[in-house]
C-alpha positions in Angstrom: 0.0 0.0 0.0 1.2 3.5 -0.9 1.8 6.0 1.8 -0.9 8.7 2.3 0.5 12.0 1.2 1.2 14.3 4.1 -0.2 17.9 3.7 2.6 20.4 4.2 2.5 24.1 4.9 5.2 26.6 4.1 6.7 27.9 7.3 7.2 31.5 7.9 10.7 32.5 8.9 11.3 35.4 11.2 14.3 37.4 10.3 16.1 39.3 13.1 15.9 43.0 12.2 18.6 45.3 13.5 17.6 48.9 14.7 18.6 50.6 11.4 16.4 48.1 9.3 13.6 48.6 11.8 13.7 52.4 11.5 13.6 52.1 7.7 10.6 49.7 7.9 8.9 51.9 10.5 9.2 54.9 8.1 7.5 52.8 5.3 4.8 51.6 7.7 3.6 55.0 8.9 0.1 55.6 7.6 -0.3 58.7 5.5 -3.6 57.5 3.8 -6.5 57.6 6.4 -8.7 55.4 4.4 -10.9 53.3 6.7 -10.1 49.6 6.7 -13.8 48.7 6.6 -15.6 49.6 3.3 -18.4 52.1 4.0 -21.8 52.1 2.4 -23.4 55.6 2.2 -26.9 54.4 2.1 -30.0 54.7 4.4 -29.3 56.2 7.8 -25.6 56.6 6.9 -26.3 58.8 3.8 -28.5 61.1 5.9 -25.9 61.2 8.7 -23.1 62.1 6.3 -25.3 64.9 4.9 -25.8 66.2 8.5 -22.1 66.1 9.2 -21.4 68.1 6.1 -24.0 70.7 7.2 -22.6 70.8 10.7 -19.1 71.3 9.4 -20.2 74.1 7.0 -22.0 75.9 9.9 -19.3 75.1 12.5 -21.8 73.3 14.8 -20.5 70.3 16.8 -22.4 67.0 16.1 -23.0 64.0 18.3 -23.3 60.6 16.9 -25.2 58.5 19.4 -26.1 54.9 19.2 -25.4 51.4 20.7 -22.0 49.8 20.0 -21.6 48.3 16.5 -23.9 50.8 14.7 -21.0 52.2 12.7 -20.3 55.5 14.6 -16.6 55.3 14.3 -16.7 54.1 10.7 -19.0 57.0 9.7 -16.7 59.5 11.3 -13.6 58.1 9.7 -15.3 57.8 6.2 -16.5 61.4 6.5 -13.0 62.7 7.3 -11.5 60.6 4.5 -14.0 62.0 2.0 -12.9 65.6 3.1 -9.2 64.8 2.6 -8.3 66.2 6.0 -6.0 65.2 8.9 -8.0 62.9 11.2 -7.2 62.2 14.9 -9.4 60.2 17.3 -9.3 59.0 20.8 -11.5 56.5 22.5 -12.2 57.8 26.0 -12.8 56.0 29.2 -12.5 56.7 33.0 -8.7 56.6 32.9 -8.5 59.4 30.1 -7.1 62.6 31.5 -7.0 66.1 29.9 -3.3 65.7 29.3 -4.1 62.7 27.0 -6.0 65.2 24.7 -3.8 68.3 25.0 -0.3 66.9 25.4 2.6 67.5 27.8 6.2 68.6 28.0 8.9 66.0 27.4 10.7 65.8 30.7 14.2 65.3 29.3 13.8 68.1 26.7 12.3 70.4 29.3 15.4 70.0 31.5 17.6 70.9 28.6 15.6 73.8 27.1 12.9 74.7 29.6 9.2 75.1 28.9 9.5 75.9 25.2 7.5 74.8 22.1 10.3 72.5 21.0 9.9 70.5 24.3 6.1 70.2 24.0 4.6 66.9 22.8 1.1 67.8 21.4 -1.8 65.5 22.0 -4.4 64.6 19.3 -6.8 67.4 20.1 -4.0 70.0 20.0 -2.6 68.7 16.7 -5.9 69.0 14.8 -6.6 72.4 16.3 -3.3 73.6 14.9 -3.4 71.9 11.6 -7.2 72.3 10.9 -8.0 68.6 11.0 -11.0 66.6 12.3 -11.1 65.2 15.8 -13.3 62.4 16.9 -14.0 62.2 20.7 -15.1 58.6 20.7 -17.2 57.1 23.5 -17.4 60.6 25.1 -19.7 59.6 27.9 -17.3 57.0 29.2 -15.0 59.8 30.2 -15.4 61.5 33.6 -17.0 65.0 33.7 -13.6 66.4 34.6 -12.2 65.2 31.3 -15.3 66.1 29.3 -14.9 69.6 30.4 -11.6 69.8 28.5 -13.7 70.3 25.3 -15.6 73.3 26.6 -13.1 76.0 25.5 -12.3 74.4 22.1 -16.0 74.1 21.3 -17.1 77.5 22.7 -14.1 79.8 22.0 -12.3 77.7 19.4 -9.2 78.1 21.5 -7.2 76.1 24.1 -4.9 77.1 26.9 -1.6 75.2 27.0 0.1 75.6 30.4 3.5 77.4 30.1 3.0 78.2 26.4 -0.2 80.3 26.4 -3.5 80.2 24.6 -3.7 78.9 21.0 -6.3 79.7 18.4 -7.8 76.9 16.4 -7.3 76.7 12.7 -10.4 77.8 10.7 -10.9 74.3 9.5 -10.8 72.6 12.8 -13.9 70.4 13.3 -14.8 68.1 16.1 -17.2 65.1 16.0 -18.5 63.5 19.3 -19.7 59.9 19.5 -21.4 58.2 22.5 -23.3 55.2 23.5 -26.8 55.4 25.0 -26.8 56.8 28.6 -28.3 53.7 30.1 -25.4 51.4 29.2 -23.1 50.2 31.9 -19.9 52.2 32.3 -21.3 55.5 30.9 -21.3 58.8 32.7 -23.7 61.7 32.5 -22.7 64.3 29.8 -22.2 67.5 31.6 -24.9 70.1 30.9 -22.2 72.7 29.9 -20.9 70.3 27.3 -24.5 69.3 26.1 -25.1 73.0 25.5 -22.1 73.2 23.1 -23.2 70.1 21.0 -25.7 71.4 18.6 -26.7 68.5 16.3 -27.6 65.1 17.7 -27.5 62.3 15.1 -29.0 59.0 16.3 -27.9 55.8 14.7 -29.4 52.4 15.1 -28.4 49.1 13.5 -28.7 49.5 9.7 -31.3 47.9 7.6 -30.8 44.3 6.4 -30.0 45.4 2.8 -27.3 47.9 3.9 -25.8 45.7 6.3 -25.6 42.8 3.9 -24.0 45.1 1.4 -21.4 46.1 3.9 -20.6 42.5 4.7 -20.2 41.6 1.0 -18.0 44.7 0.3 -15.6 43.7 3.0 -15.0 40.1 1.7 -12.2 40.6 -0.8 -11.5 37.5 -2.9 -13.7 35.4 -0.7 -16.5 33.3 -2.2 -19.4 32.7 0.3 -22.7 31.4 -0.7 -25.8 33.6 -0.4 -27.2 31.0 2.0 -24.3 31.5 4.5 -24.2 35.2 4.0 -27.9 35.2 5.0 -27.3 33.0 8.0 -24.5 35.4 9.1 -26.8 38.4 9.1 -29.5 36.4 10.8 -27.1 35.5 13.6 -26.0 39.0 14.4 -29.5 40.3 14.1 -30.7 37.6 16.6 -28.2 38.8 19.2 -29.8 42.3 19.0 -33.2 40.9 19.8 -32.2 38.5 22.6 -33.1 39.7 26.1 -30.1 38.0 27.6 -27.7 40.2 25.6 -26.5 43.6 26.9 -24.1 44.3 24.1 -25.1 42.6 20.8 -22.9 41.6 17.8 -21.6 44.4 15.6 -21.1 44.5 11.8 -17.4 43.7 12.6 -18.5 40.3 14.1 -20.5 39.6 10.9 -17.6 40.4 8.7 -15.4 38.1 10.8 -17.8 35.2 10.6 -18.1 35.6 6.8 -14.4 35.8 6.3 -13.7 32.7 8.3 -16.6 30.8 6.7 -15.4 31.8 3.3 -11.9 30.7 3.9 -13.1 27.4 5.2 -15.3 26.9 2.1 -12.4 27.7 -0.2 -10.0 25.4 1.5 -12.3 22.5 2.0 -14.4 23.1 -1.1 -17.4 22.7 1.2 -18.8 24.1 4.4 -21.2 22.2 6.7 -23.6 23.7 9.1 -21.7 22.1 12.0 -18.5 23.9 10.8 -20.3 27.2 10.4 -21.7 26.9 13.9 -18.2 26.5 15.3 -17.0 29.5 13.5 -19.9 31.7 14.6 -19.4 30.5 18.3 -15.7 31.4 18.3 -16.4 34.9 17.0 -19.5 35.6 19.1 -17.8 34.5 22.3 -16.0 37.8 22.4 -18.3 39.7 20.1 -21.2 40.0 22.5 -21.7 40.8 26.2 -24.4 39.0 28.1 -26.4 40.6 30.9 -25.2 40.0 34.4 -25.9 36.4 35.6 -26.3 35.0 32.1 -24.0 32.3 31.0 -22.5 33.6 27.7 -21.7 30.2 26.3 -25.2 28.8 26.8 -26.8 32.0 25.5 -24.6 32.0 22.3 -25.2 28.3 21.7 -29.0 28.9 22.0 -29.0 31.7 19.5 -26.9 29.8 17.0 -29.0 26.6 17.3 -32.2 28.7 16.8 -30.8 30.3 13.6 -28.8 27.5 12.0 -31.0 24.5 11.8 
């Protein structure tokens, strides 16, 4: 009897890179094109939201994108900035975020040599875009404390910012800020200060997109991957089911759908087939970290129940 051929895979070799080579590679790796990794679909609620962002920028009114996680708030802001051809900075805020993370600080070693001068100052993302005239996204604004939230009062009201030891800077005429937040009843959120609310002029509510728009987003983010319409439909039904389940606090986002579709597509290409059992395993591995159950709910049991209800 002949021996069964053994499937071999090409091993990746890791070459040790010295510091000079690393610096060269680092220079080549620096992103100069801010094009979002996820392909955006400007239809439905997103088309309307883009138009509102354009109007807000033209009138210099600060907008707030508000909606549950996974509704595309960050993707929308990044796509808008890319379409404007502007510098874009963003920071996802939480309880540990301090004003210095936004504005910047002096480099200790340079300050010892030169003192409190501009050359020793390391600008934060908010300061950089105020100077260059870019777009800044304050992501998950209501996860920051009120103390940190108040750092935005002067930039939004006076279009200026006080930098300790350097003085007060005036924002570039093209500086534009977008806020994004989760619904206030979600765990881990803080109340947005009344003073800050008063400076946010346009409130853009986002929900999960329609099936047709979400399916188009999934398909557009599957490069060179062939996945049957049946499994694409099951993928959407799965993430939609997590949004309707009472046991789920944070349902699956469009990113989870794209991940399931990519893995399922790869499995289908490699094995020339994809069974329901294999698809269930893929979905479970993605959703295990892609959703957050309510307190007291067993995540694994809840995910298995959803998958078995959808994939029959």
